[in-house]
C-alpha positions in Angstrom: 0.0 0.0 0.0 1.3 3.5 -0.9 2.2 5.9 1.9 -0.4 8.3 0.6 -3.2 5.7 1.1 -2.2 4.9 4.7 -3.7 8.0 6.3 -7.1 7.6 4.6 -7.2 3.9 5.4 -6.4 4.6 9.1 -9.1 7.3 9.2 -11.7 4.9 7.8 -10.5 2.1 10.0 -10.8 4.2 13.2 -14.3 5.3 12.1 -15.5 1.9 11.2 -14.2 0.4 14.5 -16.1 3.0 16.4 -19.2 2.1 14.4 -18.6 -1.5 15.1 -18.5 -0.9 18.9 -21.8 0.9 18.7 -23.3 -1.8 16.5 -22.2 -4.6 18.9 -23.7 -2.7 21.8 -27.0 -2.3 19.8 -27.0 -6.0 18.9 -26.5 -6.9 22.6 -29.4 -4.7 23.6 -31.8 -6.1 21.0 -30.9 -9.7 21.6 -31.1 -9.2 25.4 -34.5 -7.6 25.1 -35.8 -10.5 23.0 -34.6 -13.0 25.4 -35.9 -11.1 28.4 -39.4 -10.8 26.8 -39.5 -14.4 25.8 -41.8 -16.5 28.0 -40.1 -18.6 30.8 -37.1 -18.0 32.9 -34.4 -20.7 33.0 -32.9 -19.3 36.2 -36.2 -19.5 37.9 -36.7 -23.0 36.7 -33.3 -24.0 38.1 -34.0 -22.2 41.4 -30.7 -20.4 41.4 -31.7 -16.8 40.7 -31.6 -15.7 44.3 -28.5 -17.8 44.9 -26.6 -16.1 42.1 -27.8 -12.7 43.0 -29.2 -11.9 39.6 -31.1 -8.6 39.4 -34.8 -8.9 38.7 -35.1 -5.8 36.5 -34.1 -6.1 32.8 -31.8 -3.0 32.9 -30.2 -4.4 36.1 -29.6 -7.7 34.4 -28.3 -6.1 31.2 -26.0 -3.7 33.1 -24.5 -6.5 35.1 -24.0 -8.7 32.0 -22.5 -5.9 29.9 -20.1 -4.9 32.7 -18.7 -8.4 32.8 -18.5 -8.6 29.0 -16.4 -5.4 28.9 -14.0 -7.2 31.2 -13.9 -10.3 29.0 -16.3 -12.4 31.1 -19.2 -13.7 29.0 -20.6 -15.6 32.0 -21.1 -19.3 32.4 -23.4 -21.6 30.5 -26.7 -22.4 32.3 -26.7 -25.9 31.0 -23.0 -26.9 31.5 -21.8 -24.4 34.0 -18.6 -23.8 31.9 -17.3 -20.4 31.0 -18.9 -19.2 27.7 -15.9 -17.4 26.2 -13.5 -20.5 26.1 -16.3 -22.6 24.7 -17.1 -20.0 22.0 -13.4 -19.9 21.1 -13.3 -23.7 20.8 -16.3 -24.1 18.5 -15.8 -20.7 16.8 -12.6 -22.0 15.2 -14.5 -24.8 13.6 -17.2 -22.5 12.2 -14.4 -20.2 10.9 -12.8 -23.1 9.1 -16.2 -24.0 7.6 -17.3 -20.6 6.5 -13.9 -19.4 5.2 -13.3 -22.7 3.4 -16.7 -22.4 1.8 -16.0 -18.9 0.8 -12.7 -19.8 -0.8 -14.4 -22.7 -2.7 -17.1 -20.4 -3.9 -14.5 -17.9 -5.2 -12.5 -20.7 -6.8 -15.5 -21.7 -8.8 -17.1 -18.3 -9.4 -14.1 -16.2 -10.4 -12.9 -18.3 -13.5 -16.5 -18.5 -14.8 -17.2 -14.8 -14.3 -13.9 -13.7 -15.8 -14.2 -16.0 -18.8 -17.7 -14.8 -19.4 -16.7 -11.1 -19.1 -13.7 -11.5 -21.5 -15.0 -14.0 -24.0 -18.8 -13.5 -23.9 -21.4 -16.3 -23.8 -19.5 -19.3 -25.1 -21.1 -22.8 -24.9 -18.8 -24.0 -22.2 -19.2 -20.8 -20.1 -23.0 -20.9 -20.5 -23.1 -24.5 -19.3 -20.9 -23.7 -16.3 -23.0 -20.7 -15.4 -26.3 -22.7 -15.6 -24.7 -25.5 -13.5 -23.6 -23.0 -10.9 -27.1 -21.4 -10.8 -28.8 -24.8 -10.4 -26.4 -25.7 -7.5 -27.2 -22.3 -5.9 -30.9 -22.9 -6.1 -30.7 -26.2 -4.3 -31.6 -26.0 -0.6 -28.5 -26.5 1.5 -30.1 -28.9 3.9 -31.5 -31.1 1.1 -28.1 -31.1 -0.7 -26.4 -32.0 2.5 -28.6 -35.0 3.1 -28.2 -36.1 -0.5 -24.4 -36.0 -0.2 -24.5 -37.9 3.1 -26.8 -40.5 1.5 -24.4 -40.9 -1.5 -21.4 -41.4 0.7 -23.1 -43.9 2.9 -24.7 -46.1 0.3 -22.2 -45.7 -2.6 -18.9 -45.4 -0.9 -19.5 -46.6 2.7 -17.5 -43.8 4.2 -20.1 -42.5 6.6 -21.9 -42.0 9.0 -19.8 -39.2 10.3 -18.5 -39.2 13.9 -17.5 -35.6 14.5 -15.9 -33.9 17.5 -14.4 -37.1 18.9 -10.9 -37.8 19.9 -10.8 -41.1 18.0 -9.0 -41.1 14.7 -11.3 -41.4 11.7 -10.4 -43.2 8.5 -11.7 -40.5 6.3 -11.0 -37.4 8.5 -9.8 -35.3 5.5 -13.0 -36.2 3.6 -15.2 -35.3 6.6 -13.4 -31.9 6.7 -13.9 -31.2 3.0 -17.5 -32.5 2.3 -19.3 -29.9 4.5 -17.2 -27.1 3.0 -18.2 -28.3 -0.5 -21.9 -28.4 0.5 -21.9 -24.9 2.0 -19.7 -23.4 -0.7 -21.9 -24.6 -3.6 -25.4 -24.7 -2.3 -25.7 -21.7 0.0 -26.9 -19.3 -2.8 -23.6 -17.3 -2.9 -22.2 -19.0 -6.0 -24.7 -17.6 -8.5 -24.6 -14.2 -6.9 -20.8 -14.0 -7.1 -20.8 -15.0 -10.7 -23.5 -12.5 -11.7 -22.1 -9.6 -9.7 -18.4 -10.1 -10.8 -19.4 -10.7 -14.4 -21.5 -7.5 -14.6 -18.9 -5.3 -12.9 -15.9 -6.7 -14.9 -17.8 -6.4 -18.2 -18.7 -2.8 -17.3 -15.1 -1.9 -16.5 -13.7 -3.6 -19.6 -16.1 -1.4 -21.7 -14.8 1.8 -20.2 -12.9 4.3 -22.4 -9.7 4.2 -20.4 -9.6 0.4 -20.8 -10.1 0.7 -24.6 -7.3 3.3 -24.7 -5.0 1.0 -22.7 -5.8 -1.9 -25.1 -5.1 0.3 -28.1 -1.7 1.3 -26.7 -0.8 -2.3 -26.0 -0.7 -1.7 -22.2 -1.7 -4.6 -19.9 -5.4 -4.4 -19.6 -5.6 -6.3 -16.3 -3.3 -3.9 -14.5 -5.8 -1.1 -15.3 -9.0 -3.2 -14.7 -7.9 -5.2 -11.7 -8.9 -2.8 -8.9 -12.2 -1.5 -10.1 -13.3 -4.5 -12.1 -12.1 -7.3 -9.9 -10.9 -6.4 -6.4 -13.7 -4.1 -5.3 -16.6 -6.3 -6.7 -15.1 -9.4 -5.0 -14.8 -7.7 -1.6 -18.3 -6.2 -2.0 -20.0 -9.5 -2.7 -17.9 -11.4 -0.1 -19.0 -8.8 2.5 -22.7 -9.1 1.5 -22.7 -12.9 1.5 -21.0 -13.5 4.9 -24.4 -13.5 6.7 -25.8 -16.0 4.3 -22.8 -18.3 4.8 -23.2 -18.1 8.6 -26.9 -18.9 8.2 -26.1 -21.9 6.0 -23.4 -23.0 8.4 -26.0 -23.5 11.1 -27.8 -26.0 8.8 -24.6 -27.7 7.6 -23.3 -28.2 11.1 -26.6 -29.9 12.0 -26.6 -32.1 8.9 -22.9 -33.2 9.3 -22.7 -33.1 13.1 -20.0 -30.4 12.8 -18.9 -29.2 16.2 -19.3 -25.5 15.4 -20.9 -22.3 16.7 -24.1 -22.9 14.7 -24.6 -26.3 16.4 -24.0 -24.7 19.8 -26.5 -22.0 19.0 -29.1 -24.6 18.1 -28.5 -26.4 21.4 -28.5 -23.2 23.4 -31.8 -22.1 21.9 -33.4 -25.4 22.9 -32.0 -25.2 26.4 -32.7 -21.5 26.7 -29.1 -21.0 27.6 -29.1 -17.2 27.6 -25.4 -16.5 28.3 -24.4 -18.7 25.4 -27.0 -17.2 23.0 -25.8 -13.7 23.9 -22.2 -14.6 23.3 -22.9 -16.3 20.0 -24.9 -13.2 18.9 -22.0 -10.9 19.6 -19.4 -13.2 17.9 -21.6 -13.6 14.8 -22.2 -9.8 14.6 -18.5 -9.2 14.9 -17.8 -11.7 12.2 -20.3 -10.1 9.8 -19.0 -6.7 10.6 -15.4 -7.8 9.9 -16.5 -8.5 6.3 -17.9 -4.9 6.0 -14.7 -3.6 7.5 -12.6 -5.4 5.0 -14.7 -4.1 2.1 -14.4 -0.5 3.3 -10.6 -0.8 3.9 -10.1 -2.2 0.4 -12.3 0.4 -1.2 -10.5 3.2 0.6 -7.1 1.8 -0.3 -8.1 1.8 -4.0 -9.9 5.2 -3.8 -8.4 7.3 -0.9 -10.8 10.1 -1.5 -13.6 7.9 -0.3 -12.5 8.3 3.3 -13.8 11.9 3.2 -17.3 10.9 2.0 
């Protein structure tokens, strides 16, 4: 990054981090209010509210919880009694592997198709690949997951899956890759990435300065890379992170993947409020990190955007 772009990026980064802090605080208030207004009280059912000294008013409970969170204490799980933060760190890594792996796979499929279509137009091979990608994106992720499990059980005899165990599995590498394949192809992000990247790259390649560069024999990709590829890719990645997280909850259930989505499902069933609140904050931070990356990349490419 050029030195002239460091100051605008730092300005945007500081501003976006401040917005992120306010956003996380807002998310915590909304989620806490929903949980507080929901019928039932797990602490009352367990008979430990008075023993723990939990305030009865909602603002007292929220203030006590938020004060601990600021100090890095997310509380203890109501169901297991274990500290929430270490448990979130343990399963969050697995969800991070799943979502980032799925995102990388989606890019690996979408980028060649979109770039080829933008440069060469609608050839027979590119049309077939695009239609295939759109069909995969239209398939419900839970249905596709069960189909994949069925095929591997009855055709290859490699499943059922036993995840989260200390025992060594014969096809551990396959167990790691198959859920990533399902989430990366059937979460709906593949078709959107192809369409968005193709449209943006086609638009940039038709610009006058690109035609001038091509006429002069200059490398076209060096001129078109930032506006036609880098910015659109980061934009669509940022927009699709929430969809990948939502799909990860389903994929983790189908494949028994020991991740944050599976923990959220169990916590919702058990009304484990400290775990639900912790997961909500971590998920919001993850989504916000995608937006932050998009803003930083855009500002690095166009430093004047930091003043907008």
